[in-house]
C-alpha positions as CSV (number, residue, x, y, z in Angstrom):
1,M,-41.4,-12.2,-73.3
2,P,-43.7,-11.7,-70.4
3,A,-43.2,-13.8,-67.3
4,T,-46.6,-15.5,-67.8
5,A,-45.1,-17.0,-71.0
6,Y,-42.5,-18.9,-69.1
7,G,-42.9,-22.4,-67.7
8,Q,-42.0,-22.1,-64.0
9,C,-42.3,-23.9,-60.7
10,T,-40.8,-23.6,-57.2
11,S,-40.3,-26.4,-54.7
12,A,-38.3,-27.2,-51.6
13,A,-34.9,-28.8,-52.2
14,L,-31.5,-29.3,-50.4
15,G,-32.8,-27.4,-47.4
16,T,-33.7,-24.3,-49.5
17,F,-35.9,-23.5,-52.5
18,A,-35.5,-24.6,-56.1
19,T,-37.0,-22.3,-58.7
20,L,-37.1,-23.5,-62.3
21,L,-37.9,-21.4,-65.4
22,V,-38.0,-22.6,-69.0
23,A,-38.5,-20.3,-72.0
24,D,-40.9,-22.8,-73.5
25,P,-43.7,-23.9,-71.2
26,R,-44.0,-27.2,-73.0
27,A,-40.6,-28.1,-71.7
28,L,-41.5,-27.6,-68.0
29,E,-42.5,-31.2,-67.2
30,P,-39.3,-32.9,-68.6
31,A,-37.2,-30.1,-67.1
32,R,-38.7,-30.6,-63.7
33,D,-38.0,-34.3,-63.9
34,L,-34.3,-33.6,-64.9
35,L,-33.9,-31.1,-62.1
36,A,-35.4,-33.5,-59.5
37,T,-33.0,-36.2,-60.7
38,E,-30.0,-33.9,-60.4
39,L,-31.0,-32.6,-56.9
40,A,-31.5,-36.2,-55.7
41,A,-28.1,-37.2,-57.0
42,I,-26.2,-34.3,-55.4
43,D,-28.0,-34.9,-52.1
44,A,-27.1,-38.6,-52.2
45,A,-23.5,-37.7,-52.9
46,C,-22.8,-34.6,-50.8
47,S,-25.3,-34.5,-47.9
48,R,-23.7,-34.0,-44.4
49,F,-26.9,-35.3,-42.8
50,R,-27.3,-38.7,-44.7
51,P,-25.4,-41.7,-43.3
52,D,-25.5,-43.3,-46.7
53,S,-24.0,-40.3,-48.6
54,D,-20.5,-40.5,-50.2
55,L,-19.5,-37.5,-48.1
56,H,-20.5,-39.3,-44.8
57,R,-18.7,-42.5,-45.8
58,A,-15.5,-40.7,-46.8
59,C,-15.4,-38.7,-43.6
60,A,-16.1,-41.8,-41.5
61,A,-13.3,-43.8,-43.0
62,G,-10.6,-42.8,-40.5
63,G,-8.3,-41.4,-43.2
64,Q,-8.5,-44.4,-45.5
65,P,-9.4,-44.3,-49.2
66,V,-13.1,-44.8,-50.0
67,P,-14.6,-45.6,-53.4
68,V,-17.1,-42.8,-54.3
69,S,-19.3,-41.8,-57.1
70,P,-18.1,-39.7,-60.0
71,L,-20.5,-37.0,-58.9
72,F,-19.0,-36.8,-55.5
73,T,-15.5,-36.7,-57.0
74,E,-16.5,-33.8,-59.2
75,A,-18.1,-32.0,-56.3
76,L,-15.1,-32.4,-54.0
77,S,-12.8,-31.4,-56.8
78,V,-14.8,-28.2,-57.2
79,A,-14.7,-27.5,-53.5
80,V,-10.9,-28.1,-53.2
81,A,-10.3,-25.9,-56.3
82,A,-12.4,-23.2,-54.6
83,A,-10.2,-23.4,-51.5
84,R,-7.1,-23.2,-53.6
85,L,-8.3,-20.2,-55.6
86,T,-9.4,-18.3,-52.5
87,G,-6.4,-19.0,-50.4
88,G,-8.6,-21.1,-48.1
89,D,-11.3,-18.5,-47.6
90,V,-13.8,-21.0,-49.0
91,D,-12.9,-24.2,-47.2
92,P,-14.8,-27.5,-47.6
93,T,-13.3,-28.8,-44.3
94,C,-15.4,-26.6,-42.0
95,G,-18.0,-29.3,-41.4
96,Q,-17.0,-29.8,-37.7
97,A,-16.9,-26.0,-37.2
98,L,-20.6,-25.9,-38.3
99,V,-21.4,-28.9,-36.0
100,N,-19.9,-27.1,-33.0
101,L,-21.8,-24.0,-33.9
102,G,-25.1,-26.0,-33.7
103,Y,-25.6,-26.6,-37.4
104,D,-25.5,-30.4,-36.9
105,R,-28.7,-31.4,-38.6
106,D,-31.1,-30.1,-41.2
107,F,-31.2,-26.3,-40.7
108,G,-35.0,-26.2,-40.2
109,S,-34.5,-28.3,-37.1
110,A,-31.1,-27.0,-36.0
111,R,-32.4,-23.4,-35.7
112,E,-35.0,-24.5,-33.2
113,E,-32.4,-25.3,-30.6
114,T,-31.4,-22.1,-28.6
115,A,-29.3,-23.4,-25.8
116,A,-25.8,-22.0,-25.3
117,L,-23.0,-23.8,-27.3
118,S,-20.9,-26.3,-25.3
119,R,-18.1,-27.0,-27.8
120,P,-15.2,-24.8,-28.8
121,P,-14.7,-23.4,-32.3
122,V,-12.8,-25.7,-34.7
123,P,-10.8,-24.0,-37.5
124,G,-10.7,-25.5,-41.0
125,G,-7.6,-25.9,-43.2
126,G,-7.5,-29.6,-43.8
127,W,-8.4,-29.2,-47.5
128,R,-4.7,-29.4,-48.6
129,D,-4.5,-33.0,-47.3
130,I,-7.6,-34.3,-49.2
131,V,-6.5,-36.9,-51.9
132,L,-8.7,-37.5,-54.9
133,D,-7.7,-40.5,-57.1
134,S,-9.7,-40.2,-60.3
135,V,-8.1,-43.4,-61.7
136,R,-9.2,-45.6,-58.9
137,G,-12.3,-43.6,-58.2
138,D,-11.7,-43.0,-54.5
139,V,-11.0,-40.2,-52.1
140,T,-9.1,-39.9,-48.9
141,V,-10.3,-37.4,-46.3
142,P,-7.9,-36.8,-43.3
143,D,-8.9,-38.6,-40.1
144,G,-11.0,-36.2,-38.0
145,V,-12.0,-33.9,-40.8
146,L,-15.6,-33.4,-41.5
147,L,-16.5,-32.0,-44.9
148,D,-19.2,-29.5,-45.7
149,L,-19.8,-28.9,-49.4
150,G,-23.1,-27.0,-49.0
151,A,-22.2,-23.9,-50.9
152,T,-20.2,-25.2,-53.9
153,A,-22.2,-28.4,-54.3
154,K,-25.5,-26.4,-54.5
155,A,-24.0,-24.2,-57.2
156,L,-22.7,-27.2,-59.0
157,A,-26.1,-28.8,-58.9
158,A,-27.6,-25.7,-60.5
159,H,-25.0,-25.6,-63.2
160,R,-25.3,-29.3,-64.0
161,A,-29.1,-29.1,-64.0
162,T,-29.3,-26.2,-66.5
163,A,-26.8,-27.9,-68.8
164,A,-28.8,-31.2,-68.8
165,I,-32.2,-29.5,-69.2
166,A,-31.0,-27.2,-72.1
167,A,-29.4,-30.2,-73.9
168,A,-32.5,-32.4,-73.5
169,T,-35.2,-29.8,-74.2
170,G,-33.4,-27.4,-76.6
171,C,-34.8,-24.4,-74.8
172,G,-33.5,-21.8,-72.5
173,V,-33.6,-22.6,-68.8
174,L,-32.9,-20.8,-65.5
175,V,-32.4,-22.7,-62.1
176,N,-32.2,-20.8,-58.8
177,L,-31.2,-22.9,-55.8
178,G,-31.5,-20.7,-52.8
179,G,-29.7,-17.8,-54.5
180,D,-27.3,-19.7,-56.7
181,I,-28.6,-19.0,-60.2
182,S,-27.5,-20.7,-63.4
183,V,-28.8,-20.3,-67.0
184,A,-28.2,-22.2,-70.2
185,G,-29.6,-22.4,-73.7
186,Q,-31.3,-19.7,-75.6
187,P,-32.7,-17.1,-73.2
188,P,-36.1,-15.3,-73.8
189,D,-36.0,-12.0,-75.6
190,G,-34.3,-9.5,-73.3
191,G,-32.8,-12.2,-71.1
192,W,-33.9,-13.6,-67.8
193,L,-35.1,-10.9,-65.3
194,V,-33.7,-11.6,-61.9
195,G,-34.4,-9.8,-58.6
196,I,-31.5,-9.1,-56.3
197,A,-32.3,-9.1,-52.6
198,D,-30.4,-7.3,-49.8
199,A,-31.9,-9.3,-46.9
200,A,-33.9,-12.4,-46.6
201,S,-34.7,-14.7,-43.7
202,F,-34.5,-18.5,-43.6
203,D,-34.5,-19.5,-47.3
204,T,-36.8,-22.5,-47.7
205,T,-39.2,-20.3,-49.8
206,T,-39.1,-17.1,-51.8
207,A,-41.8,-15.5,-49.6
208,T,-39.4,-13.4,-47.5
209,V,-37.4,-12.2,-50.5
210,E,-37.8,-8.5,-51.4
211,S,-35.9,-7.4,-54.5
212,R,-33.9,-4.2,-54.3
213,Q,-32.7,-4.3,-57.9
214,L,-33.5,-6.0,-61.1
215,V,-30.9,-7.4,-63.5
216,T,-31.0,-9.4,-66.6
217,I,-28.9,-12.5,-67.3
218,R,-28.4,-14.3,-70.6
219,D,-25.6,-16.8,-69.8
220,G,-23.3,-17.8,-66.9
221,G,-24.4,-17.4,-63.4
222,L,-25.2,-15.2,-60.4
223,A,-24.8,-16.0,-56.7
224,T,-25.8,-14.3,-53.6
225,S,-24.2,-15.0,-50.2
226,S,-25.6,-13.6,-47.0
227,V,-25.1,-13.7,-43.3
228,L,-28.8,-13.3,-42.8
229,G,-30.6,-16.1,-44.5
230,R,-29.2,-19.0,-42.5
231,A,-28.8,-17.3,-39.1
232,W,-29.6,-18.6,-35.7
233,R,-29.2,-17.8,-32.0
234,R,-27.5,-20.1,-29.4
235,G,-27.5,-18.7,-25.9
236,G,-26.6,-15.0,-26.3
237,A,-24.7,-15.5,-29.6
238,Q,-26.1,-14.6,-33.0
239,L,-24.6,-17.0,-35.5
240,H,-24.6,-17.7,-39.3
241,H,-23.4,-20.4,-41.6
242,I,-20.5,-18.7,-43.4
243,V,-17.5,-19.8,-41.4
244,D,-14.2,-18.1,-41.3
245,P,-11.9,-21.1,-41.7
246,R,-9.1,-19.5,-39.7
247,T,-11.2,-19.3,-36.5
248,G,-14.0,-21.8,-37.0
249,E,-16.5,-19.1,-36.1
250,P,-19.0,-17.2,-38.2
251,A,-17.2,-14.6,-40.4
252,R,-17.3,-11.2,-38.8
253,S,-18.0,-9.4,-42.1
254,C,-18.8,-5.8,-42.9
255,W,-21.1,-7.2,-45.6
256,R,-24.6,-8.6,-44.9
257,T,-25.1,-9.6,-48.6
258,V,-22.8,-10.0,-51.6
259,T,-24.0,-10.8,-55.1
260,V,-21.6,-11.7,-57.9
261,A,-22.0,-12.3,-61.6
262,A,-19.5,-14.7,-63.2
263,A,-19.0,-17.1,-66.1
264,T,-20.6,-19.9,-64.1
265,C,-22.8,-20.3,-61.1
266,V,-20.0,-22.1,-59.3
267,A,-17.5,-19.2,-59.9
268,A,-20.1,-16.7,-58.8
269,N,-20.8,-18.7,-55.6
270,V,-17.1,-19.0,-54.7
271,A,-16.5,-15.3,-55.2
272,S,-19.6,-14.2,-53.2
273,T,-18.7,-16.5,-50.3
274,A,-15.1,-15.5,-50.2
275,A,-16.2,-11.8,-50.3
276,I,-18.2,-12.3,-47.1
277,V,-15.1,-13.8,-45.4
278,R,-12.7,-11.2,-46.7
279,G,-14.7,-8.2,-45.7
280,E,-13.3,-4.9,-46.9
281,R,-10.5,-6.6,-48.8
282,A,-13.1,-8.1,-51.1
283,V,-13.7,-4.9,-53.0
284,G,-10.2,-4.7,-54.5
285,W,-10.1,-8.4,-55.0
286,L,-13.3,-8.5,-57.0
287,E,-12.1,-5.4,-59.0
288,R,-8.8,-7.2,-59.9
289,L,-10.8,-10.2,-61.1
290,R,-13.1,-8.0,-63.0
291,L,-16.1,-9.6,-61.4
292,P,-19.2,-7.4,-61.3
293,A,-20.6,-7.5,-57.7
294,R,-23.0,-5.7,-55.4
295,L,-21.9,-5.7,-51.8
296,V,-24.3,-4.5,-49.1
297,R,-23.2,-3.3,-45.7
298,H,-25.2,-4.0,-42.5
299,D,-26.5,-0.4,-42.6
300,G,-27.9,-1.0,-46.1
301,S,-25.2,1.1,-48.0
302,V,-24.0,-0.5,-51.2
303,V,-20.6,-0.9,-52.9
304,L,-20.4,-1.9,-56.5
305,T,-17.5,-3.4,-58.4
306,A,-16.3,-4.0,-62.0
307,G,-19.1,-2.0,-63.7
308,W,-22.2,-3.1,-61.8
309,P,-24.1,0.2,-61.8
310,A,-26.6,1.5,-59.3
311,Q,-29.5,0.9,-61.8
312,G,-30.7,-2.2,-63.6
313,Y,-27.8,-4.2,-65.1
314,D,-27.2,-6.8,-67.8
315,A,-25.1,-9.2,-65.7
316,S,-24.2,-11.3,-68.8
317,R,-22.2,-8.5,-70.3
318,G,-20.0,-7.7,-67.3
């Protein structure tokens, strides 16, 4: 099916871009409404920059239980599970680390500040002490811990949106939230064609994205994590948003970009983020998990795992 036969649209969302594709153009309007609803809900639950969000209320409660929405409970459960599965490499308690690095407001505004940092790094690690009570519908965040669910919550939103759209419209759908890609329903003939980028600047649009490889995807998800997209300078320091929880500083990774294919967008996101933090160790780890991945070094050289070949690739067939 040619690209012109898709229903498609791109808009700004969650501080990045949201691209929606539906196999039947007639489904675009209801699909767009469902995506907008899901994005608004995840922002209201998980935003670090909204004083009315569930996340903000939970972090401001001084270590006391706080009633929260089912969506925030789900998002926080996903984030804690990611921390557990990666041995803390993907840690939702790095919010204060990001604040101290200057990412203390919407990124579009934060990156405009260039003065030297004045606060020391703050390691993460508090995820083990988060308490989720699904019976009472409340969560307890340790006093002094600031959450940041930016990565996993975005991937979860993509996953939830595609599931809702496919169920409501009965057609195939792809959602791309700033590099977190989820698909559901019956794909077009040949699958969804996706471009993989090695390098991109601030990701509120797709204008800076130059594809280095094309892959097709029929189900599951793809995620790309990069130290380049959300990067900024403070004083003489070049910074980015993927924090090493052990130091509270930007991960000093040998990879500039990692793309992973997995059964879900969330799983792909967790693996790609952890791979940036793990550096060289990520290659063997991804191989053991049999996760197809494309890892790009700062000099542009590429390492492939679990059958992801140098040429075009059907990511759904791992």
